[in-house]
C-alpha positions as CSV (number, residue, x, y, z in Angstrom):
1,M,152.9,131.8,164.1
2,R,151.9,134.9,166.1
3,L,148.8,135.3,168.2
4,Q,145.8,136.6,166.2
5,E,143.2,139.1,167.5
6,T,140.6,136.4,166.9
7,C,142.5,134.1,169.3
8,M,142.1,136.4,172.3
9,D,138.5,135.5,173.2
10,C,139.3,131.8,172.8
11,L,142.3,132.1,175.1
12,I,140.3,133.9,177.8
13,S,137.5,131.4,177.4
14,R,140.0,128.6,178.2
15,V,141.1,130.5,181.3
16,E,137.5,130.7,182.4
17,Y,137.1,127.0,181.7
18,E,140.1,125.9,183.7
19,S,139.1,128.3,186.5
20,R,135.7,126.6,186.8
21,L,137.5,123.2,187.0
22,C,139.2,124.5,190.2
23,T,136.5,126.5,192.0
24,D,132.8,127.3,192.3
25,D,133.8,130.8,193.6
26,E,132.3,133.1,190.9
27,A,134.2,136.1,192.3
28,L,137.5,134.3,192.1
29,V,136.7,133.1,188.5
30,Q,136.0,136.7,187.5
31,E,139.1,137.9,189.2
32,V,141.3,135.4,187.4
33,V,139.6,136.1,184.0
34,D,140.0,139.9,184.4
35,A,143.6,139.6,185.4
36,C,144.5,137.3,182.5
37,R,142.7,139.5,180.1
38,D,144.6,142.5,181.3
39,K,147.9,140.6,181.0
40,L,147.0,139.4,177.5
41,L,146.3,143.0,176.4
42,H,149.7,144.1,177.7
43,I,151.7,141.3,176.0
44,F,149.6,140.6,172.9
45,A,152.0,142.4,170.6
46,D,155.2,140.8,171.9
47,P,157.2,139.4,169.0
48,V,157.0,135.8,170.0
49,P,155.1,132.7,168.9
50,A,151.5,132.5,170.1
51,P,152.1,129.6,172.6
52,V,154.7,131.8,174.5
53,I,151.9,134.4,175.0
54,A,149.4,131.8,176.0
55,S,151.8,130.1,178.4
56,R,152.3,133.4,180.3
57,V,148.5,133.8,180.6
58,H,147.9,130.3,181.8
59,R,150.8,130.5,184.3
60,L,149.1,133.6,185.8
61,A,145.8,131.8,186.1
62,Y,147.4,128.8,187.8
63,R,149.1,131.0,190.3
64,M,145.9,132.9,191.2
65,L,143.9,129.6,191.4
66,E,146.7,128.0,193.5
67,D,146.4,124.9,191.4
68,T,149.3,123.5,189.5
69,D,147.2,121.0,187.4
70,P,143.5,122.0,187.0
71,Y,143.0,119.5,184.2
72,Y,144.3,116.5,186.1
73,P,141.0,114.6,186.4
74,L,140.3,115.1,182.7
75,K,143.8,113.9,181.8
76,Q,143.2,110.7,183.7
77,A,139.9,110.2,182.0
78,N,141.4,110.8,178.6
79,T,144.1,108.3,179.2
80,K,141.5,105.7,180.4
81,D,139.4,106.3,177.3
82,A,142.3,106.2,174.9
83,L,143.6,102.9,176.4
84,A,140.1,101.4,176.0
85,V,140.1,102.3,172.3
86,C,143.7,101.2,171.9
87,R,142.9,97.7,173.2
88,R,140.1,97.4,170.7
89,V,141.8,98.8,167.6
90,K,145.5,98.3,167.8
91,G,145.4,94.9,166.1
92,E,144.0,96.8,163.0
93,L,146.8,99.3,162.9
94,S,149.6,97.9,160.9
95,T,151.1,100.5,158.6
96,F,152.8,103.9,159.2
97,R,149.8,105.6,157.8
98,D,147.4,103.7,160.1
99,L,149.4,104.7,163.2
100,V,149.8,108.3,162.1
101,L,146.0,108.6,161.5
102,A,145.3,107.1,164.9
103,S,147.6,109.6,166.5
104,V,145.9,112.5,164.7
105,I,142.5,111.3,165.8
106,G,143.8,111.2,169.4
107,N,144.7,114.8,169.0
108,T,140.9,115.6,169.3
109,L,141.1,115.0,173.1
110,D,141.5,118.7,173.9
111,Y,139.4,121.0,176.1
112,G,138.5,124.6,176.4
113,S,138.7,125.8,172.8
114,E,135.6,127.7,171.7
115,A,135.4,126.0,168.3
116,H,136.1,122.5,169.5
117,T,134.3,120.0,171.7
118,V,135.4,116.5,172.9
119,T,133.3,113.6,171.9
120,D,131.4,111.6,174.6
121,N,131.9,108.3,172.7
122,F,135.5,108.1,171.7
123,V,135.3,104.5,170.4
124,E,132.5,105.3,167.9
125,F,134.2,108.6,167.0
126,F,137.6,106.9,166.5
127,R,136.1,104.3,164.1
128,R,134.3,107.0,162.1
129,E,137.3,109.3,161.8
130,F,139.6,106.4,160.9
131,A,137.3,105.3,158.1
132,A,137.4,108.9,156.8
133,G,141.2,108.9,156.6
134,L,143.6,111.9,156.5
135,T,142.6,115.1,154.9
136,V,146.2,116.0,154.2
137,D,148.3,112.9,153.8
138,D,152.1,113.3,153.4
139,T,152.9,110.0,155.1
140,D,154.6,108.5,152.0
141,A,157.1,111.4,152.1
142,I,157.4,111.5,155.9
143,E,158.3,107.8,156.6
144,P,161.6,107.8,154.7
145,L,162.9,110.6,156.9
146,T,162.4,108.8,160.2
147,S,165.8,107.4,160.9
148,R,166.3,109.9,163.9
149,V,163.1,111.4,165.2
150,V,162.3,114.0,167.8
151,Y,158.7,113.4,168.7
152,L,157.0,116.5,170.3
153,A,154.0,115.2,172.1
154,D,150.8,117.2,172.9
155,N,147.8,116.0,174.9
156,C,147.2,113.3,177.5
157,G,145.2,110.5,176.1
158,E,146.6,110.9,172.6
159,I,150.0,109.9,173.8
160,V,148.6,106.3,174.0
161,F,148.5,106.4,170.2
162,D,151.7,108.3,170.0
163,A,153.3,105.5,171.9
164,L,152.1,103.0,169.3
165,L,153.6,105.1,166.5
166,A,156.9,105.4,168.4
167,D,156.9,101.6,168.9
168,Y,156.5,101.2,165.1
169,L,159.3,103.6,164.4
170,K,161.6,101.8,166.9
171,R,160.8,98.4,165.4
172,N,161.7,99.7,162.0
173,G,165.1,101.0,163.1
174,S,164.4,104.6,164.1
175,H,165.9,106.3,167.0
176,V,163.1,108.1,168.9
177,T,163.4,111.0,171.4
178,F,159.9,111.5,172.9
179,V,159.3,115.0,174.3
180,V,156.6,116.0,176.9
181,R,156.0,119.2,178.9
182,G,158.3,120.2,181.7
183,A,155.3,120.9,184.0
184,P,151.5,120.6,183.8
185,I,149.8,123.1,181.5
186,L,146.3,122.5,180.1
187,N,145.8,118.8,179.4
188,D,149.2,118.4,177.8
189,A,151.2,115.3,178.6
190,T,154.0,115.5,181.2
191,L,156.8,113.3,182.3
192,E,154.5,111.7,184.9
193,D,152.0,110.8,182.2
194,A,154.7,109.3,179.9
195,L,156.2,107.3,182.7
196,A,152.7,105.9,183.6
197,L,152.6,104.4,180.1
198,G,156.1,103.0,180.4
199,L,157.5,105.2,177.6
200,D,160.8,105.4,179.5
201,R,161.4,101.7,178.6
202,R,160.7,102.3,174.9
203,V,162.2,105.6,173.9
204,D,164.4,108.4,175.1
205,L,162.3,110.8,177.2
206,L,162.9,114.5,177.5
207,T,161.0,117.6,178.5
208,T,160.4,120.8,176.6
209,S,161.6,123.0,179.5
210,A,163.6,122.7,182.7
211,D,163.1,123.7,186.3
212,G,159.4,122.9,186.3
213,V,158.4,125.7,183.9
214,A,155.1,125.1,182.2
215,E,155.3,125.9,178.4
216,L,152.9,125.2,175.6
217,G,154.4,124.1,172.3
218,L,158.1,124.4,172.0
219,N,159.8,127.6,173.1
220,L,163.2,127.4,171.5
221,D,164.6,130.1,173.8
222,V,164.2,127.8,176.9
223,V,164.7,124.2,175.7
224,P,167.1,122.2,177.8
225,P,170.5,121.4,176.3
226,A,169.7,117.7,175.8
227,L,166.7,118.6,173.7
228,S,168.6,121.2,171.8
229,D,171.2,118.5,171.0
230,A,168.5,116.0,169.9
231,L,166.9,118.6,167.6
232,D,170.3,119.3,166.0
233,R,170.8,115.6,165.3
234,A,167.3,114.8,164.1
235,T,166.4,113.8,160.6
236,L,162.7,114.6,161.4
237,I,160.7,116.4,164.0
238,I,157.2,115.0,164.5
239,A,155.2,117.9,166.0
240,K,151.8,117.0,167.4
241,G,149.0,119.4,167.8
242,M,148.3,123.1,167.2
243,A,150.6,124.6,169.8
244,N,153.6,122.8,168.3
245,Y,152.5,124.0,164.8
246,E,152.2,127.6,166.1
247,S,155.6,127.3,167.8
248,L,157.6,126.0,164.8
249,S,155.8,127.1,161.6
250,D,157.8,130.3,161.2
251,Y,161.2,128.7,161.6
252,R,163.3,127.8,158.6
253,D,166.5,126.5,160.2
254,L,165.1,123.3,161.7
255,P,165.1,119.7,160.4
256,S,162.1,118.6,158.3
257,I,158.9,118.7,160.3
258,A,155.9,116.4,160.1
259,Y,152.9,118.3,161.6
260,L,150.3,115.8,162.9
261,L,147.2,117.4,164.1
262,T,143.4,117.8,164.0
263,V,142.6,121.4,163.0
264,K,140.4,122.8,165.7
265,C,140.2,126.5,165.0
266,G,139.9,129.0,162.2
267,P,143.4,130.7,162.4
268,I,145.2,127.4,162.2
269,G,143.0,126.3,159.4
270,A,143.6,129.5,157.5
271,D,147.4,129.3,158.0
272,V,147.5,125.6,156.8
273,G,144.9,126.4,154.1
274,I,142.3,123.7,155.1
275,P,139.0,123.6,156.9
276,V,138.5,123.2,160.6
277,G,138.0,119.5,161.4
278,S,140.7,118.4,159.0
279,R,143.0,115.5,159.9
280,V,146.5,116.5,158.9
281,A,149.9,114.8,158.3
282,L,151.8,117.7,156.7
283,L,155.5,117.6,155.8
284,R,157.4,120.9,155.8
285,E,161.0,120.5,154.6
């Protein structure tokens, strides 16, 4: 999926948001925003998926801010909140559908998008969203494809619920390769975050890029050889979140993909064909 003109303001608003996480210097914030806007205008029409464009813009912002992980405190708070909810509800999550839905609800822990805000009371929000269920529910068709899974993670916090789903898959005979970012970008989960949850003792852990390059989604032009091999052997890709959807939705030569996400913006909703706020477990074969 290519970057839409309507995405430009949202991307720049996220640059401003992360700049203010780093500094109170209004002149620096404006300098970063202006430089990122200029870069975006120059690369907007490049024939690559939207997350490739967004990654280039955010890497510029991080360099100018001299901060490799502006979202670090928010990521830590998200993980704490998610663990608190997990302790209270995991005994109620017994089926594949339950765990998929929990993982999709976790995908709401995302900052800086103009059309989306993060709840202040995640426990109450989780229970309300869980009761509402999935808007798009292909879980019955997805589960039989899970013998060999490449699981593309998205945000911190939500990987607490991703880990529960990965555990379920492992208990039921699946081989799971769990994939996180190669370096910090936005509030996405990195190897450090996955190791803190002990995921290295439960699944095979890989990163989406090598050499410490921060990439949103999955840029197939730069994936490490081990991940390329895992994708070739997979029976199913589980792709969490909007950036992974944007990265993969135009490809037709990949294994079956289960897109698990909460729709947080109009362009994604229009592409999937459902309203913003929908909870999605969508299979594309």
